[in-house]
C-alpha positions as CSV (number, residue, x, y, z in Angstrom):
1,X,42.0,-56.1,-36.0
2,X,43.5,-58.8,-34.1
3,X,43.0,-60.3,-30.5
4,X,46.1,-59.6,-28.7
5,X,44.7,-55.1,-29.8
6,X,41.5,-56.4,-28.0
7,X,43.3,-58.6,-25.0
8,X,45.1,-55.2,-24.8
9,X,42.3,-52.9,-24.5
10,X,40.4,-55.3,-22.1
11,X,43.9,-54.9,-19.5
12,X,44.0,-51.1,-19.7
13,X,40.4,-51.5,-19.0
14,X,40.8,-53.4,-15.9
15,X,44.0,-51.3,-15.1
16,X,43.1,-47.9,-15.5
17,X,46.7,-47.5,-16.7
18,X,48.7,-48.2,-20.0
19,X,51.5,-48.7,-18.3
20,X,50.1,-51.7,-15.5
21,X,48.8,-52.8,-19.3
22,X,51.7,-53.1,-20.0
23,X,53.8,-54.8,-17.3
24,X,50.5,-57.4,-17.2
25,X,50.8,-58.0,-21.1
26,X,54.4,-58.1,-21.1
27,X,54.7,-55.4,-23.5
28,X,56.5,-51.4,-23.2
29,X,54.1,-48.9,-22.9
30,X,54.7,-47.7,-26.5
31,X,53.7,-50.7,-27.9
32,X,50.2,-50.8,-25.5
33,X,49.5,-46.9,-26.9
34,X,50.1,-48.3,-31.0
35,X,47.8,-51.4,-30.4
36,X,45.1,-48.5,-29.2
37,X,45.4,-45.9,-31.4
38,X,45.9,-48.5,-34.3
39,X,42.1,-49.6,-33.3
40,X,41.1,-46.3,-33.0
41,X,42.0,-45.8,-36.6
42,X,40.6,-48.6,-37.7
43,X,37.0,-47.9,-36.2
44,X,37.6,-44.2,-36.8
45,X,36.3,-43.3,-33.5
46,X,38.2,-42.6,-30.1
47,X,38.1,-45.7,-27.4
48,X,40.1,-44.1,-24.2
49,X,40.4,-41.4,-22.5
50,X,43.9,-40.6,-21.9
51,X,43.6,-38.2,-18.8
52,X,44.4,-39.8,-15.7
53,X,43.1,-42.3,-14.2
54,X,42.8,-43.8,-18.1
55,X,39.0,-44.4,-18.6
56,X,37.0,-46.0,-21.5
57,X,35.0,-43.2,-23.9
58,X,31.0,-44.1,-24.1
59,X,32.0,-45.7,-27.8
60,X,34.9,-47.8,-25.5
61,X,32.8,-49.3,-23.2
62,X,30.3,-50.6,-26.1
63,X,33.8,-51.8,-28.1
64,X,34.7,-53.8,-25.0
65,X,31.8,-55.4,-24.6
66,X,32.3,-56.8,-27.9
67,X,35.5,-57.3,-27.2
68,X,34.7,-59.3,-24.4
69,X,32.2,-61.2,-26.2
70,X,34.6,-62.5,-29.3
71,X,37.5,-63.0,-26.4
72,X,34.9,-65.9,-25.2
73,X,34.1,-67.3,-28.3
74,X,38.2,-67.4,-29.1
75,X,38.2,-69.5,-26.2
76,X,35.3,-71.4,-26.3
77,X,36.5,-72.7,-29.6
78,X,40.0,-73.5,-28.1
79,X,38.6,-75.6,-25.5
80,X,36.1,-77.5,-28.3
81,X,39.4,-78.0,-30.2
82,X,41.4,-79.0,-27.5
83,X,38.6,-81.6,-26.1
84,X,38.7,-83.5,-28.7
85,X,40.5,-87.1,-28.2
86,X,41.3,-86.0,-24.8
87,X,40.6,-87.5,-21.0
88,X,38.6,-85.3,-19.6
89,X,39.9,-82.6,-17.6
90,X,39.0,-78.9,-16.9
91,X,38.0,-76.6,-13.8
92,X,34.7,-76.4,-13.0
93,X,32.8,-74.1,-11.2
94,X,29.9,-75.4,-8.2
95,X,26.9,-73.3,-6.8
96,X,25.7,-74.8,-4.0
97,X,24.2,-74.2,-0.3
98,X,26.3,-74.9,2.3
99,X,24.4,-78.1,3.8
100,X,24.8,-79.7,0.5
101,X,28.4,-78.4,-0.3
102,X,28.8,-80.1,3.0
103,X,26.3,-83.3,2.9
104,X,25.6,-84.4,-0.9
105,X,29.1,-83.4,-2.5
106,X,31.8,-84.4,-0.5
107,X,30.8,-88.2,-1.5
108,X,29.9,-87.4,-5.4
109,X,33.1,-85.4,-5.5
110,X,35.7,-88.1,-4.0
111,X,34.4,-90.9,-6.4
112,X,34.1,-88.7,-9.2
113,X,37.8,-87.2,-8.7
114,X,39.3,-90.4,-7.9
115,X,38.0,-91.2,-11.4
116,X,39.0,-88.3,-13.0
117,X,41.8,-86.7,-11.2
118,X,43.0,-83.9,-14.2
119,X,39.2,-82.4,-13.0
120,X,39.6,-79.5,-10.9
121,X,36.4,-78.0,-8.8
122,X,35.4,-75.0,-6.9
123,X,32.9,-74.8,-4.8
124,X,31.0,-71.5,-4.0
125,X,27.9,-71.7,-1.2
126,X,25.0,-69.3,-1.6
127,X,22.3,-69.4,-0.3
128,X,19.4,-71.4,-2.4
129,X,17.5,-68.8,-4.1
130,X,20.8,-67.4,-5.3
131,X,21.6,-70.8,-7.3
132,X,20.5,-70.4,-10.4
133,X,20.7,-66.5,-10.7
134,X,24.7,-67.5,-10.5
135,X,24.3,-70.1,-13.1
136,X,22.4,-67.6,-15.6
137,X,24.8,-65.1,-15.5
138,X,27.8,-67.6,-15.3
139,X,29.5,-66.8,-12.1
140,X,29.3,-70.6,-11.3
141,X,29.3,-73.9,-14.1
142,X,27.4,-76.1,-12.7
143,X,24.5,-75.5,-9.9
144,X,22.8,-77.7,-7.6
145,X,19.6,-76.6,-5.5
146,X,16.1,-77.6,-4.9
147,X,14.2,-77.1,-8.6
148,X,11.2,-75.2,-7.3
149,X,11.0,-73.0,-10.3
150,X,11.8,-72.6,-14.1
151,X,14.1,-70.8,-15.6
152,X,13.8,-71.0,-19.9
153,X,17.6,-70.3,-19.8
154,X,18.6,-72.9,-17.9
155,X,18.4,-77.0,-18.0
156,X,17.9,-78.8,-15.4
157,X,18.2,-82.8,-14.6
158,X,16.9,-84.1,-11.2
159,X,19.0,-86.1,-9.3
160,X,17.2,-86.7,-6.1
161,X,14.0,-86.1,-4.0
162,X,14.0,-84.7,-0.8
163,X,11.6,-83.3,2.2
164,X,11.8,-81.0,4.7
165,X,11.2,-82.4,8.5
166,X,10.3,-80.9,12.5
167,X,13.8,-81.3,14.3
168,X,14.2,-81.2,18.0
169,X,16.8,-81.4,20.9
170,X,16.5,-84.6,22.7
171,X,15.7,-82.4,25.6
172,X,12.9,-80.8,23.9
173,X,9.3,-81.7,25.6
174,X,7.9,-82.6,22.0
175,X,11.5,-84.8,21.6
176,X,9.2,-88.2,23.0
177,X,7.0,-87.7,20.2
178,X,7.2,-89.3,16.4
179,X,4.2,-87.8,14.9
180,X,2.3,-84.5,15.5
181,X,0.4,-81.8,13.4
182,X,1.0,-78.6,12.6
183,X,-1.5,-76.9,15.5
184,X,1.0,-78.0,18.0
185,X,3.6,-75.7,16.4
186,X,1.9,-72.7,17.5
187,X,3.4,-70.7,19.9
188,X,6.3,-72.8,20.7
189,X,10.1,-70.9,19.8
190,X,11.0,-71.8,16.3
191,X,14.4,-71.1,14.9
192,X,14.0,-70.4,10.9
193,X,16.6,-70.2,8.0
194,X,16.4,-66.8,7.0
195,X,13.7,-65.9,4.4
196,X,15.8,-66.0,1.1
197,X,15.9,-69.3,1.1
198,X,13.9,-71.6,-0.7
199,X,13.5,-73.9,2.8
200,X,12.2,-70.8,4.4
201,X,10.0,-69.7,1.6
202,X,8.6,-73.5,2.2
203,X,8.2,-73.4,5.6
204,X,6.6,-70.1,5.6
205,X,4.3,-71.2,3.0
206,X,3.1,-74.1,5.3
207,X,1.8,-71.8,8.0
208,X,-0.3,-69.2,6.1
209,X,-1.8,-71.9,4.9
210,X,-2.8,-73.1,8.2
211,X,-2.9,-69.4,9.3
212,X,-0.3,-70.0,11.8
213,X,2.3,-67.0,12.8
214,X,5.1,-68.8,14.0
215,X,7.3,-67.9,17.0
216,X,10.6,-67.3,15.9
217,X,13.0,-66.7,17.8
218,X,16.0,-67.0,15.7
219,X,16.6,-66.2,11.9
220,X,20.3,-68.1,10.6
221,X,21.3,-68.6,7.0
222,X,22.1,-72.4,6.6
223,X,21.1,-75.6,8.1
224,X,24.1,-76.1,9.2
225,X,24.1,-72.9,11.4
226,X,19.8,-73.7,12.4
227,X,20.6,-77.4,13.6
228,X,23.6,-76.2,16.0
229,X,21.1,-73.8,17.8
230,X,18.7,-76.8,17.7
231,X,20.9,-79.1,19.5
232,X,21.6,-76.5,22.3
233,X,17.9,-76.9,22.7
234,X,17.3,-72.8,22.1
235,X,14.3,-74.1,19.3
236,X,12.7,-76.5,17.2
237,X,13.5,-76.0,13.2
238,X,12.1,-77.4,9.6
239,X,15.2,-78.7,8.0
240,X,16.1,-80.7,5.3
241,X,16.0,-84.0,5.9
242,X,18.9,-85.2,3.6
243,X,21.1,-83.1,5.6
244,X,20.2,-84.7,9.1
245,X,21.5,-88.1,9.1
246,X,24.7,-87.7,11.2
247,X,22.7,-86.0,13.9
248,X,20.1,-88.6,13.8
249,X,22.6,-91.1,14.3
250,X,24.6,-89.8,17.0
251,X,20.9,-88.6,18.9
252,X,21.9,-85.0,18.5
253,X,18.7,-84.5,17.2
254,X,15.1,-85.8,17.0
255,X,12.9,-85.8,14.0
256,X,9.5,-85.3,14.8
257,X,6.8,-86.2,11.7
258,X,4.8,-83.2,10.3
259,X,2.0,-84.3,7.7
260,X,2.0,-80.7,6.2
261,X,5.8,-80.8,5.3
262,X,5.4,-84.5,3.8
263,X,5.7,-83.1,0.6
264,X,9.0,-84.0,-2.3
265,X,11.0,-81.1,-3.2
266,X,13.0,-82.3,-6.7
267,X,17.0,-81.4,-5.9
268,X,19.0,-81.0,-9.3
269,X,21.9,-79.9,-11.6
270,X,21.2,-76.5,-13.3
271,X,23.6,-75.9,-16.1
272,X,23.4,-72.3,-19.0
273,X,21.2,-73.8,-22.1
274,X,23.2,-73.8,-25.2
275,X,26.3,-72.9,-23.6
276,X,29.4,-75.1,-24.4
277,X,30.2,-78.1,-22.3
278,X,34.0,-79.0,-22.0
279,X,35.2,-82.5,-21.4
280,X,35.0,-81.8,-17.9
281,X,31.8,-80.8,-17.5
282,X,30.1,-83.2,-20.0
283,X,31.9,-86.4,-17.6
284,X,30.8,-84.9,-14.7
285,X,27.4,-84.5,-15.8
286,X,26.9,-88.1,-17.3
287,X,28.2,-89.6,-14.2
288,X,25.6,-87.4,-12.0
289,X,22.8,-88.0,-13.5
290,X,23.7,-92.1,-13.4
291,X,24.3,-92.2,-10.2
292,X,21.3,-93.5,-7.9
293,X,19.4,-91.2,-5.0
294,X,21.2,-93.3,-2.4
295,X,24.9,-91.5,-3.3
296,X,23.4,-88.4,-2.6
297,X,21.1,-89.2,0.8
298,X,23.1,-90.5,3.7
299,X,21.2,-93.5,5.5
300,X,20.2,-92.7,8.7
């Protein structure tokens, strides 16, 4: 068995065609067939059902899982060897919320890419509740999210602390207030984050604790969308304080303190425990953990 044979099997599983696999691997169709036949002879089993379209047998599926793991180990070995005595470089895929992607990451990444231009980044925006799952299943390399729960398969480090705040339009009847009570929110139109977000779960928990049934007039998937609706006075909302600095400065939103929402929530970086961190990820994590909190949160 050799690495090329494993790559050929994996390519066939994706293309469901000996011919297409050969085109992708720059091999003739007979060469592809010979590699698979050699694997089947060595392991004394049939890996591929050659009827059209080509599919893997049950044994082929089991073999495929192990082939992908073997190739993953080989790629990790190559990366480790390459990383020795090299300038930090590589590709990092981030998973985070839309608000953090817009408000926090630009400041961090602009600094980081000025220092390490060979490191490339991709950002995937998603609901806060999905970030840790995507880090665990390998969809993203690093996540930046609220650290509301522990996961034994993930390592994490706190970057800064955030709070949730009540915001209204300057035209809202409550806009003149600097402070109000949770009871005053009974019945007023509320614009909420979607139920699958961590911010919404927190707000729901506070309302339940005080036996308040909020008057929800709209649900949206991100704080950015919520803020736009509040600005045109369609309702009040509770959003992350770190996301509203610009609106407060411009005067398009007014923040009203509510004691029950004044709870600090840690925001941090998460990555899979035990995974190999290439030079890009090592450098990024090292710099990220060393940044002061005001690097992440804009002043008002």
